[in-house]
C-alpha positions in Angstrom: 9.8 4.8 12.4 12.4 6.7 10.5 13.0 6.4 6.8 15.1 3.5 6.8 13.0 1.5 8.9 10.2 2.7 6.3 11.9 1.3 3.6 12.6 -1.9 5.0 8.5 -2.0 5.5 7.7 -1.5 2.3 10.3 -3.7 0.8 9.4 -6.6 3.5 5.3 -6.3 2.8 6.5 -6.4 -1.0 7.8 -9.8 0.1 4.6 -11.0 1.8 2.5 -9.7 -0.4 4.8 -11.7 -3.8 5.4 -14.9 -1.3 1.0 -14.5 -1.4 0.8 -14.3 -4.8 2.8 -17.6 -5.5 0.4 -19.0 -2.9 -2.3 -18.0 -4.3 -0.6 -19.2 -8.2 -0.1 -22.5 -7.0 -3.2 -23.3 -4.6 -6.1 -21.4 -6.1 -8.4 -22.8 -8.8 -8.6 -21.5 -11.7 -11.7 -19.2 -11.3 -11.8 -17.5 -8.1 -13.9 -14.3 -7.2 -12.8 -11.1 -8.4 -15.0 -8.8 -7.0 -17.0 -9.4 -3.8 -20.4 -7.1 -2.8 -20.7 -4.9 0.8 -21.5 -7.9 2.3 -18.9 -9.5 1.8 -20.2 -12.2 -0.5 -18.6 -12.5 -4.0 -20.5 -11.1 -6.9 -18.0 -11.6 -10.0 -15.9 -14.3 -10.7 -12.1 -14.1 -13.0 -9.1 -16.4 -14.2 -6.9 -16.9 -11.7 -4.6 -15.9 -14.3 -6.6 -12.2 -14.8 -6.9 -11.7 -11.4 -3.0 -12.0 -10.6 -2.2 -10.2 -13.9 -4.0 -6.9 -12.2 -3.2 -7.4 -8.6 0.7 -8.4 -9.1 1.7 -5.1 -10.7 -0.3 -3.3 -8.4 0.5 -4.9 -5.8 4.8 -4.7 -6.4 4.1 -1.8 -8.5 2.8 1.2 -6.9 5.1 0.4 -3.6 8.3 0.2 -5.5 7.3 4.2 -7.3 6.4 5.1 -3.6 9.7 3.9 -2.3 11.7 5.2 -5.4 13.2 8.7 -4.1 14.4 9.7 -7.2 11.4 9.6 -8.5 9.7 12.4 -6.2 13.1 14.1 -6.5 13.2 14.8 -9.9 9.5 16.2 -10.2 8.9 19.8 -10.0 8.1 20.9 -5.9 5.9 22.3 -7.6 3.4 19.6 -8.1 4.4 17.9 -5.4 1.6 18.0 -2.1 3.3 18.2 0.7 2.3 20.2 4.2 4.6 23.3 4.5 6.8 22.7 1.1 7.7 26.2 0.8 9.2 27.1 4.6 11.3 23.7 4.2 12.6 24.2 0.6 12.9 28.3 1.3 14.8 27.2 4.2 17.2 25.2 2.2 15.9 21.4 4.5 14.9 19.9 0.6 16.9 16.6 1.7 14.6 16.7 5.5 11.9 17.2 3.2 12.8 14.5 1.2 13.5 12.3 3.9 9.5 12.7 5.4 7.7 12.6 2.4 9.9 9.2 1.7 8.9 8.1 5.2 5.3 8.6 4.7 5.3 7.3 1.2 7.0 4.0 1.8 5.0 3.2 5.2 1.7 3.6 2.4 3.1 1.8 0.2 3.6 -1.1 2.7 0.5 -1.3 3.6 -0.8 -0.8 0.3 1.4 -4.2 -0.4 -0.4 -5.4 3.0 -3.9 -4.6 2.4 -3.5 -6.3 -1.6 -2.0 -9.4 0.4 -5.8 -9.5 2.2 -7.3 -9.6 -0.6 -5.5 -12.4 -2.2 -6.5 -14.4 1.2 -9.9 -13.3 0.7 -10.2 -14.5 -2.8 -8.6 -17.8 -2.0 -10.5 -18.3 1.4 -13.8 -18.1 -0.8 -12.0 -20.2 -3.5 -11.5 -22.6 -1.1 -15.6 -22.5 0.0 -14.6 -20.7 3.1 -16.5 -17.3 3.1 -15.9 -14.9 5.2 -18.4 -13.3 7.9 -20.1 -10.4 7.1 -17.9 -7.2 7.7 -14.7 -8.7 8.0 -13.5 -7.5 4.2 -13.8 -3.8 5.6 -10.6 -4.8 8.6 -7.5 -4.8 6.0 -9.2 -1.5 4.3 -9.7 0.1 8.2 -6.3 -1.2 9.5 -4.8 0.0 6.1 -7.0 3.8 6.4 -5.6 3.7 10.3 -1.9 3.0 9.1 -2.2 5.6 5.8 -3.7 8.1 8.9 -0.9 7.4 11.2 1.7 8.3 8.5 0.0 11.1 7.5 -0.4 12.9 10.7 3.8 11.6 11.5 4.0 13.7 8.2 2.8 16.9 9.5 3.9 16.9 13.0 7.6 16.1 11.5 7.0 19.2 9.0 5.0 21.5 11.0 7.6 24.9 11.0 9.4 25.5 15.0 7.5 28.1 16.3 
């Protein structure tokens, strides 16, 4: 997946999240589950507006932050922790280094938006009286971690200096 494809993935994921947030706003009851225990059962409740009030800024804001190349290029390179960063900067490959970083960040941001979409779905299922099977809450987190790990492995592979 190239940098552009990663950007498309992030944008589509955020649009899916926004679509589900609108669906949630229209369909969810006024009081919804806001926290689940390890078995997937709700153990805290809050208003629909309160839940969306923290989920939407995270679900849209973090992927937007992760996908904004100009932010990462403006930061001092000393505070950005990228594998083999010094090799690529000393080789004059600043553009390649940030291409690889942006691919990773956009995939991670898109995966985060999809993870939070699944949170909205879980909350909605509970709000409609359909409980989640035990352990089902771990599947979206596992998928998020697999996607992020694959993106990290790809980042390290792409940035490994040639031998």
